[in-house]
C-alpha positions as CSV (number, residue, x, y, z in Angstrom):
1,M,2.5,27.0,17.8
2,R,4.8,24.2,17.0
3,R,4.2,21.9,14.1
4,H,3.9,18.9,16.3
5,R,1.3,20.7,18.4
6,I,-0.8,21.6,15.4
7,M,-0.6,18.1,14.2
8,G,-1.6,16.7,17.6
9,L,-4.6,19.0,17.5
10,L,-6.0,18.3,14.1
11,G,-4.6,15.0,13.2
12,A,-2.1,13.5,10.9
13,L,-2.4,10.9,8.2
14,T,-2.0,7.4,9.6
15,L,-0.2,4.9,7.4
16,A,-2.0,1.6,6.7
17,A,0.3,-1.3,7.1
18,A,2.0,-2.9,4.8
19,T,1.3,8.1,-19.0
20,L,-1.0,9.9,-19.9
21,A,-1.9,8.2,-23.1
22,T,-0.6,10.3,-25.8
23,G,-2.3,11.0,-29.0
24,T,-2.3,13.4,-31.9
25,A,-2.3,17.0,-30.7
26,T,-5.3,19.0,-32.1
27,A,-6.1,22.6,-32.3
28,T,-8.8,23.5,-29.8
29,T,-11.0,26.5,-29.1
30,I,-11.7,27.1,-25.5
31,R,-15.4,27.8,-24.9
32,E,-17.5,28.0,-21.8
33,V,-20.4,25.5,-21.6
34,A,-23.3,25.6,-19.2
35,P,-21.9,25.2,-15.6
36,A,-23.0,22.5,-13.4
37,T,-25.5,23.5,-10.7
38,A,-23.7,25.0,-7.8
39,D,-24.9,25.2,-4.2
40,P,-26.9,28.1,-2.9
41,A,-25.1,31.2,-1.5
42,P,-22.6,30.1,0.9
43,P,-23.1,30.6,4.7
44,T,-20.9,33.1,6.6
45,E,-18.9,30.1,8.2
46,F,-18.7,26.4,8.3
47,G,-21.6,24.5,9.8
48,T,-22.1,20.8,10.7
49,D,-22.3,19.7,7.1
50,W,-20.8,20.6,3.7
51,H,-20.7,19.5,0.1
52,D,-19.3,16.0,-0.6
53,P,-15.6,16.0,-1.7
54,L,-15.0,16.3,-5.3
55,T,-12.0,16.8,-7.6
56,P,-12.0,18.6,-11.0
57,G,-10.1,15.8,-12.8
58,P,-11.7,13.9,-15.7
59,P,-13.7,10.7,-15.2
60,V,-12.0,7.6,-16.7
61,S,-13.1,7.2,-20.4
62,R,-15.0,4.0,-21.2
63,P,-15.5,2.2,-24.5
64,A,-19.1,1.7,-25.7
65,T,-18.8,-2.2,-25.4
66,R,-20.3,-4.9,-23.2
67,S,-19.3,-4.5,-19.6
68,C,-19.3,-6.6,-16.4
69,R,-19.0,-5.4,-12.9
70,V,-17.2,-7.3,-10.0
71,T,-17.2,-6.3,-6.4
72,L,-13.7,-6.4,-5.2
73,A,-14.1,-5.3,-1.5
74,E,-16.7,-4.2,0.9
75,A,-15.5,-3.2,4.3
76,R,-16.1,-0.9,7.3
77,F,-12.7,0.2,8.7
78,R,-12.6,1.0,12.4
79,D,-9.2,-0.3,13.3
80,Y,-6.1,-1.9,11.7
81,T,-7.8,-5.1,10.7
82,P,-7.4,-5.5,6.9
83,Y,-10.2,-6.7,4.7
84,R,-9.4,-10.1,3.0
85,G,-11.3,-11.7,0.3
86,T,-11.1,-13.6,-3.0
87,Y,-11.3,-12.2,-6.5
88,T,-12.7,-14.1,-9.5
89,P,-12.5,-12.6,-13.0
90,P,-15.8,-12.2,-14.9
91,T,-16.8,-14.5,-17.7
92,G,-19.3,-12.4,-19.7
93,C,-16.9,-9.7,-21.1
94,G,-14.5,-11.5,-23.4
95,S,-11.4,-13.3,-22.5
96,D,-8.7,-12.2,-20.2
97,R,-6.6,-11.3,-23.3
98,G,-9.3,-9.3,-24.9
99,W,-10.5,-6.6,-22.4
100,A,-10.5,-3.1,-23.8
101,K,-10.4,-1.4,-20.4
102,V,-10.8,-2.2,-16.7
103,V,-11.9,0.6,-14.4
104,L,-11.7,0.5,-10.6
105,R,-14.2,2.6,-8.5
106,L,-14.0,3.2,-4.8
107,D,-17.2,4.6,-3.1
108,G,-16.7,5.7,0.5
109,K,-18.7,7.3,3.3
110,V,-17.9,8.5,6.8
111,K,-19.4,10.8,9.5
112,G,-18.6,12.1,12.8
113,R,-15.1,13.0,13.7
114,Q,-12.0,11.4,12.1
115,Y,-8.5,12.0,10.9
116,D,-7.4,11.5,7.3
117,R,-6.2,7.9,6.7
118,L,-4.1,6.3,4.1
119,G,-5.2,3.1,2.5
120,N,-4.0,0.5,-0.1
121,L,-5.5,-2.3,-2.0
122,T,-3.6,-5.3,-3.4
123,L,-4.6,-8.1,-5.7
124,G,-2.4,-11.1,-5.5
125,G,0.2,-8.9,-3.7
126,V,0.1,-6.3,-6.6
127,E,-0.7,-2.9,-5.3
128,I,-3.4,-1.5,-7.7
129,L,-4.7,1.4,-5.6
130,R,-3.2,3.8,-2.9
131,T,-5.6,6.4,-1.6
132,S,-6.4,8.6,1.3
133,T,-9.6,9.6,2.9
134,P,-11.4,13.0,3.5
135,E,-12.1,14.2,7.0
136,P,-15.9,14.0,7.6
137,S,-18.6,16.5,8.7
138,P,-20.7,15.6,11.8
139,D,-23.5,14.8,9.4
140,G,-21.5,12.6,7.1
141,I,-20.0,12.7,3.6
142,A,-19.7,10.4,0.6
143,W,-16.8,10.5,-2.0
144,S,-15.6,8.3,-4.9
145,V,-12.4,7.6,-6.7
146,E,-11.9,6.2,-10.2
147,K,-8.8,4.7,-11.7
148,D,-7.9,2.9,-15.0
149,V,-6.3,-0.3,-13.9
150,T,-6.1,-2.1,-17.3
151,R,-2.3,-2.3,-17.1
152,Y,-2.8,-4.9,-14.3
153,R,-4.5,-7.3,-16.7
154,D,-2.1,-10.1,-15.8
155,A,-3.1,-9.9,-12.1
156,L,-6.8,-9.5,-13.1
157,A,-6.8,-12.6,-15.4
158,R,-7.0,-15.2,-12.7
159,P,-8.5,-15.8,-9.2
160,Q,-6.5,-13.9,-6.6
161,P,-6.5,-13.0,-2.9
162,V,-7.7,-9.5,-2.2
163,E,-6.4,-7.4,0.7
164,M,-7.4,-3.9,1.6
165,L,-6.6,-1.8,4.6
166,I,-7.4,1.8,5.7
167,G,-5.9,1.9,9.1
168,N,-8.3,3.7,11.5
169,V,-8.9,4.4,15.1
170,V,-12.5,4.7,16.5
171,D,-13.1,5.7,20.1
172,D,-15.1,8.1,22.2
173,T,-13.4,11.1,20.4
174,Y,-12.8,9.8,16.9
175,T,-16.1,8.3,15.8
176,G,-15.9,8.0,12.1
177,V,-16.1,4.5,10.8
178,I,-14.9,4.4,7.1
179,D,-17.4,2.5,4.9
180,V,-16.0,1.5,1.5
181,T,-17.0,-0.5,-1.5
182,V,-14.6,-1.1,-4.4
183,T,-15.7,-2.5,-7.8
184,L,-14.0,-3.4,-11.1
185,T,-15.9,-2.8,-14.4
186,F,-14.5,-4.8,-17.3
187,Y,-15.2,-3.7,-20.9
188,A,-15.0,-6.2,-23.7
189,A,-12.9,-5.8,-26.8
190,E,-15.4,-6.1,-29.7
191,G,-16.2,-4.5,-33.0
192,R,-13.8,-1.7,-33.6
193,T,-12.6,-1.6,-30.1
194,G,-9.6,-3.9,-29.7
195,P,-7.8,-5.2,-26.7
196,A,-5.7,-2.8,-24.7
197,A,-2.0,-3.1,-24.9
198,T,-0.8,-4.3,-21.4
199,P,2.4,-5.8,-19.9
200,D,2.6,-9.6,-20.1
201,L,3.5,-9.9,-16.4
202,V,3.0,-7.8,-13.3
203,L,5.2,-8.9,-10.4
204,P,4.9,-7.5,-6.9
205,L,8.3,-6.7,-5.3
206,T,7.4,-8.3,-2.0
207,T,11.1,-9.2,-1.4
208,P,14.2,-7.4,-2.7
209,T,15.1,-10.5,-4.8
210,V,13.3,-11.2,-8.0
211,T,13.7,-13.6,-10.9
212,T,12.2,-12.6,-14.3
213,P,11.5,-14.6,-17.5
214,R,14.6,-14.7,-19.7
215,N,12.8,-13.2,-22.8
216,T,12.0,-9.9,-21.2
217,E,12.3,-7.1,-23.8
218,R,10.8,-4.2,-21.7
219,L,10.8,-3.6,-18.0
220,L,9.2,-0.9,-15.9
221,A,9.1,-0.4,-12.2
222,E,6.3,1.5,-10.5
223,V,6.7,2.8,-6.9
224,Y,3.8,4.1,-4.8
225,A,6.0,6.4,-2.8
226,T,4.3,8.2,0.0
227,G,5.7,10.2,3.0
228,S,3.3,9.7,5.8
229,G,2.7,7.9,9.2
230,G,1.9,10.9,11.3
231,G,5.5,12.0,11.9
232,C,7.7,14.7,10.3
233,E,8.1,12.8,7.1
234,E,4.4,13.6,6.3
235,Y,5.7,17.1,6.1
236,W,9.1,16.2,4.7
237,Y,9.3,19.4,2.5
238,L,9.3,21.5,5.8
239,T,12.0,19.6,7.7
240,V,15.2,21.4,8.8
241,P,18.7,20.4,9.8
242,D,19.4,19.7,13.5
243,A,21.0,23.0,14.1
244,A,18.0,25.0,13.2
245,P,15.2,25.6,15.9
246,Y,12.2,23.9,14.3
247,S,9.9,21.1,15.4
248,C,10.6,18.7,12.5
249,K,14.2,17.8,12.0
250,A,16.2,16.0,9.3
251,A,19.9,16.0,9.5
252,D,20.3,16.9,5.8
253,G,17.2,19.1,5.3
254,P,14.2,18.6,3.2
255,Y,15.7,17.2,-0.1
256,R,14.2,13.9,-0.9
257,E,14.7,11.7,-3.9
258,V,13.2,8.3,-4.6
259,R,15.9,5.8,-6.0
260,V,15.8,2.4,-7.5
261,S,18.9,0.2,-7.6
262,V,19.6,-3.1,-9.3
263,D,22.1,-5.3,-7.6
264,G,23.3,-2.3,-5.7
265,R,23.8,-0.1,-8.8
266,L,21.6,3.0,-9.2
267,A,19.1,2.3,-11.9
268,G,16.5,5.1,-11.5
269,I,15.9,8.5,-9.8
270,A,12.8,10.5,-9.4
271,A,11.5,13.5,-7.4
272,P,8.7,12.4,-5.0
273,F,5.4,14.2,-5.4
274,P,4.7,16.6,-2.4
275,T,1.3,15.2,-1.6
276,V,-0.8,17.2,1.0
277,W,-3.4,15.0,2.6
278,T,-6.7,16.3,3.8
279,G,-5.7,17.3,7.3
280,G,-2.4,18.9,5.9
281,W,-0.9,22.3,6.6
282,S,-2.7,22.3,10.0
283,N,-6.0,23.3,8.3
284,P,-8.5,20.6,7.3
285,F,-11.0,23.4,6.2
286,L,-8.9,23.7,3.0
287,W,-9.6,20.2,1.9
288,Y,-13.2,19.4,3.1
289,V,-14.6,19.7,-0.4
290,T,-11.6,20.0,-2.8
291,P,-8.7,17.8,-1.9
292,G,-5.2,18.7,-3.2
293,P,-3.8,17.1,-6.3
294,R,-3.4,13.2,-6.1
295,A,-4.7,13.1,-2.5
296,F,-7.3,10.5,-3.4
297,D,-5.4,8.7,-6.2
298,V,-1.7,8.4,-5.3
299,Q,0.0,7.9,-8.6
300,P,3.1,5.6,-8.7
301,I,6.4,6.9,-10.0
302,Q,7.5,5.0,-13.1
303,Y,11.0,4.0,-13.9
304,D,12.1,2.5,-17.2
305,L,14.5,-0.3,-16.3
306,T,14.8,-1.7,-19.9
307,P,18.5,-0.9,-20.1
308,F,19.1,-3.5,-17.4
309,A,16.8,-6.2,-19.0
310,A,19.8,-8.2,-20.4
311,L,21.0,-8.5,-16.8
312,F,17.7,-9.8,-15.6
313,N,17.5,-12.2,-18.5
314,D,20.4,-14.3,-17.2
315,G,18.1,-16.5,-15.3
316,R,19.4,-15.7,-11.9
317,P,17.8,-13.8,-9.0
318,H,18.6,-10.1,-8.8
319,R,18.0,-7.5,-6.1
320,V,15.7,-4.5,-6.8
321,E,15.7,-2.0,-3.9
322,V,13.9,1.2,-3.4
323,S,15.2,3.9,-1.1
324,V,14.3,7.6,-0.3
325,A,17.5,9.7,-0.1
326,G,17.4,12.5,2.6
327,V,15.4,10.5,5.3
328,P,17.4,10.5,8.5
329,A,19.0,7.1,9.3
330,G,16.6,4.9,11.2
331,Q,13.7,7.1,10.8
332,S,10.4,5.8,9.5
333,G,7.7,7.5,7.6
334,W,8.0,6.4,3.9
335,S,6.2,3.6,2.2
336,T,7.4,2.5,-1.2
337,P,5.4,-0.6,-2.5
338,T,6.7,-1.5,-5.9
339,N,5.5,-3.5,-8.9
340,L,7.6,-4.7,-11.9
341,L,5.8,-4.6,-15.4
342,L,7.4,-6.8,-18.0
343,W,6.8,-7.3,-21.6
344,Q,8.2,-10.4,-23.2
345,D,9.5,-11.3,-26.7
346,H,7.2,-14.2,-27.8
347,G,9.5,-15.0,-30.6
348,R,12.5,-16.0,-28.4
349,Q,12.8,-18.0,-25.3
350,V,16.1,-16.1,-24.2
351,V,16.8,-12.4,-25.2
352,T,20.4,-11.4,-24.7
353,G,22.1,-8.0,-24.8
354,A,24.1,-5.7,-22.5
355,L,24.0,-2.6,-20.3
356,T,26.3,-0.3,-22.4
357,R,26.2,3.1,-20.5
358,H,25.9,4.2,-16.9
359,E,26.6,7.8,-16.3
360,E,25.7,9.5,-13.1
361,E,26.4,13.0,-12.0
362,A,27.0,13.2,-8.3
363,P,23.9,14.1,-6.4
364,T,23.9,17.7,-4.8
365,A,21.8,18.7,-1.8
366,S,22.5,21.5,0.5
367,S,20.6,23.6,3.0
368,R,21.6,27.0,4.4
369,W,20.0,28.2,7.6
370,T,20.0,31.9,8.2
371,P,19.0,32.8,11.9
372,P,17.0,36.0,12.5
373,G,19.0,39.2,12.7
374,T,16.8,40.7,15.4
375,P,14.5,39.2,18.0
376,G,11.1,38.2,16.6
377,A,12.4,38.2,13.0
378,E,12.2,35.2,10.7
379,H,14.4,32.1,10.4
380,R,15.2,31.1,6.9
381,L,16.2,27.8,5.3
382,D,17.3,27.8,1.7
383,T,17.6,24.4,0.0
384,E,19.0,23.3,-3.4
385,G,19.4,19.9,-4.7
386,G,19.6,17.8,-7.9
387,H,20.8,14.7,-9.5
388,R,21.3,13.4,-13.0
389,L,21.5,9.8,-14.3
390,T,21.7,8.3,-17.9
391,V,21.7,4.6,-18.5
392,A,21.5,2.7,-21.9
393,G,21.5,-0.9,-23.1
394,H,20.6,-3.0,-26.0
395,L,18.7,-6.2,-26.6
396,D,18.9,-8.7,-29.5
397,T,15.3,-9.5,-29.9
398,S,13.4,-11.6,-32.5
399,H,12.7,-8.3,-34.4
400,G,16.3,-7.0,-34.3
401,R,18.6,-5.3,-32.0
402,V,16.8,-2.5,-29.9
403,T,18.7,0.0,-27.9
404,T,17.0,1.8,-25.0
405,T,18.4,5.0,-23.5
406,V,16.9,6.6,-20.3
407,A,18.1,10.0,-19.2
408,R,16.5,11.6,-16.1
409,S,17.4,14.6,-14.0
410,V,15.7,16.0,-10.9
411,R,15.9,19.2,-9.1
412,N,14.4,20.9,-6.0
413,T,14.7,24.4,-4.6
414,S,12.8,25.8,-1.5
415,A,12.9,28.7,0.8
416,H,11.3,28.0,4.2
417,R,10.6,30.7,6.7
418,W,9.4,30.7,10.3
419,T,9.4,32.6,13.5
420,E,10.1,31.5,17.0
421,G,7.3,29.2,18.2
422,E,6.2,28.8,14.5
423,A,3.4,31.4,14.7
424,L,4.5,32.0,11.1
425,D,5.5,29.0,9.0
426,A,5.9,29.6,5.2
427,L,7.3,27.6,2.2
428,D,8.0,28.4,-1.4
429,A,9.2,25.3,-3.2
430,S,9.5,23.8,-6.7
431,W,10.5,20.3,-8.0
432,S,11.3,19.4,-11.5
433,D,11.7,15.9,-13.0
434,E,12.8,15.7,-16.6
435,E,12.9,12.4,-18.4
436,S,13.8,11.2,-21.8
437,V,13.2,7.5,-23.0
438,T,14.5,6.5,-26.4
439,R,13.7,2.9,-27.5
440,G,14.8,2.2,-31.0
441,V,13.5,5.1,-33.1
442,D,10.8,6.2,-30.6
443,T,11.4,8.8,-28.0
444,T,9.3,10.1,-25.2
445,L,10.2,13.4,-23.5
446,T,8.4,14.1,-20.2
447,S,8.8,17.3,-18.1
448,R,7.2,17.3,-14.8
449,A,6.9,20.2,-12.4
450,H,5.4,20.5,-8.9
451,T,5.1,23.7,-6.9
452,M,4.0,24.6,-3.3
453,N,3.7,28.1,-2.1
454,G,2.0,28.9,1.2
455,A,2.1,30.2,4.8
456,T,0.4,29.3,8.1
457,T,0.0,32.1,10.7
458,L,-1.3,32.0,14.2
459,G,-2.6,35.4,15.2
460,A,-4.6,37.1,18.0
461,G,-7.3,35.1,19.6
462,D,-5.6,31.8,18.3
463,R,-7.0,32.6,14.8
464,L,-5.0,30.3,12.5
465,R,-4.8,31.1,8.8
466,T,-3.4,29.1,6.0
467,V,-3.1,30.4,2.5
468,L,-1.6,27.9,0.0
469,S,-1.2,27.1,-3.7
470,L,-0.2,23.7,-5.2
471,G,0.7,22.9,-8.8
472,D,1.1,19.6,-10.6
473,R,2.1,19.9,-14.3
474,A,3.5,17.7,-16.9
475,D,4.3,18.0,-20.6
476,T,4.8,14.9,-22.7
477,V,6.1,14.7,-26.3
478,T,6.4,11.6,-28.3
479,S,8.2,11.3,-31.6
480,H,9.1,8.6,-34.2
481,A,12.3,8.8,-36.2
482,G,12.7,12.4,-35.2
483,R,9.0,13.4,-36.2
484,E,6.6,14.4,-33.5
485,R,3.6,12.0,-33.1
486,G,1.9,13.3,-30.1
487,R,1.9,15.9,-27.3
488,T,0.0,16.3,-23.9
489,H,-0.2,19.1,-21.4
490,L,-1.5,18.6,-17.8
491,D,-2.0,21.5,-15.4
492,D,-3.6,20.6,-12.1
493,T,-3.7,23.5,-9.7
494,Y,-5.2,24.3,-6.3
495,T,-5.4,27.6,-4.3
496,G,-7.0,28.0,-0.8
497,D,-7.3,30.4,2.0
498,A,-8.9,29.2,5.3
499,T,-9.1,30.6,8.9
500,Y,-10.4,29.2,12.2
501,T,-10.0,29.5,15.9
502,A,-7.6,26.9,17.2
503,N,-7.6,25.2,20.6
504,V,-11.4,25.3,21.0
505,P,-14.2,22.8,20.5
506,R,-15.3,22.3,16.9
507,E,-18.5,24.3,17.3
508,Q,-16.5,27.4,18.4
509,R,-14.0,27.5,15.5
510,H,-15.9,30.0,13.4
511,A,-14.2,28.7,10.3
512,V,-14.2,30.1,6.8
513,A,-12.5,29.0,3.6
514,A,-12.4,29.7,0.0
515,T,-10.8,27.2,-2.4
516,T,-10.3,26.9,-6.2
517,A,-9.2,23.7,-8.0
518,R,-8.7,23.6,-11.7
519,Y,-7.7,20.7,-13.9
520,R,-6.6,21.1,-17.6
521,L,-5.5,18.4,-19.9
522,Y,-4.9,19.0,-23.7
523,G,-4.0,16.4,-26.3
524,A,-4.7,13.4,-24.2
525,E,-6.5,11.2,-26.8
526,P,-6.9,11.4,-30.6
527,G,-10.1,13.3,-31.5
528,S,-10.7,14.8,-28.0
529,G,-7.7,16.9,-27.2
530,C,-9.2,19.2,-24.5
531,Y,-10.5,19.0,-20.9
532,D,-10.9,22.0,-18.5
533,R,-12.8,22.1,-15.3
534,T,-12.8,24.5,-12.4
535,V,-14.4,23.9,-9.0
536,A,-14.6,26.7,-6.5
537,T,-16.0,26.6,-2.9
538,A,-16.7,28.8,0.1
539,Q,-17.4,27.6,3.6
540,G,-18.0,24.1,2.3
541,T,-20.4,24.9,-0.5
542,V,-19.7,24.8,-4.2
543,T,-19.8,28.3,-5.8
544,V,-18.4,27.5,-9.2
545,D,-18.4,24.4,-11.2
546,R,-17.4,25.3,-14.7
547,R,-16.4,23.3,-17.7
548,R,-14.6,24.6,-20.8
549,C,-13.7,23.0,-24.1
């Protein structure tokens, strides 16, 4: 069964138009606490209803201060008509400069039959949430997403237009209307809880040209990069060069890299996260209860552009452009909405400096196709790629000269195997993204690693089976003048095994699936230091919900 045929059968994600906080590492003892109540014994196969989707990740922490809630959007998405409204900040939870935290929550529900859909929410043009939806049961499901949006204080501080879109299609076959409510809860800074440190300005990159304040002393870009749209770039990690016989083509193979340039000069590189949406890998039964990492909360890629701040501070407009290397020319499928986060030097009207270092190793990306040696044997595509960039610059601020050096290297290796007709389709891939940012005497080292290992097979009687494991890992170490100040470790993993009969009505699929998702986070905040939760399912019921620490 060819990839495009499977995608047509089960649906593909439709694109809507348009750091960890580090603290003191603490010694922890892992201990098992009373597990949450699980469902009864699982059925022998999927029925018409299943447990509501849930993720094992931690809830957003909240301070014990006064809070105010604002409804940001209420909409029922049945087509590509965006929700539009007006936001007004609350008045009962301190001033706009004094919020301790702001938490966004999305509550959704849908029932019937529907594909997975991609959605986004903007406030005054600033993208503050990118998400996707679960696929529903006939009886209906509900889910929620929480996100810390405190860093968007600048956009939250004044009345703003709100726009949200989850592009959807409702007809005689696909009946699921997506019902969504989004709220913001503001927590006051009071008592011993001070206001959160946030950027002074948040600018949406609605055009490539931007003019920034002349006293900028720190500059970050965040890019909500997603490969989607229902075409082959939704499965970009499985694409092959034109010469190889496979349903998803890309002239240069599957290597992808998200790049930021300033006035045509490379300013940042990153490995994209290989998000698997809830219809992904031709098998939605894998994701009905436990979605893959980041599927509900698409995290932006961050780039520290501070070495270029002196250039931006000249008062002239500059071009900031985002591109995805490896996408065939003229082919759509990637969305890269971008925000610029700026911190200003309030002791000076103009901050001067210079870009002092720009070293780039030439990017490498190659794919080698090995055709089968005998009829019926496997094709194989081996891919390797990488890139390294180091930039540095200094700024003469009101508190002295500050030098910022950013070094980043990305690497991807993969082995893709398939048979004629793609009755077997398998991938073993890894991505690494290593970053070092030194600002004055402070250094942050971040090591990110993403893995994907799985296979889909179509066997006798059109029984389609997918076995898949995913990993999202990150280690962050902060130091001051060479002495370690904090350390975090994130390990978000997923494993699943699902089988169903393809090419038959839903009630004849006789689907079974077992999944396990585990989220571990150590050293996240002073005094806490440990979070560990495992959720396991079978045939849509929760069989394990275990918390440690």
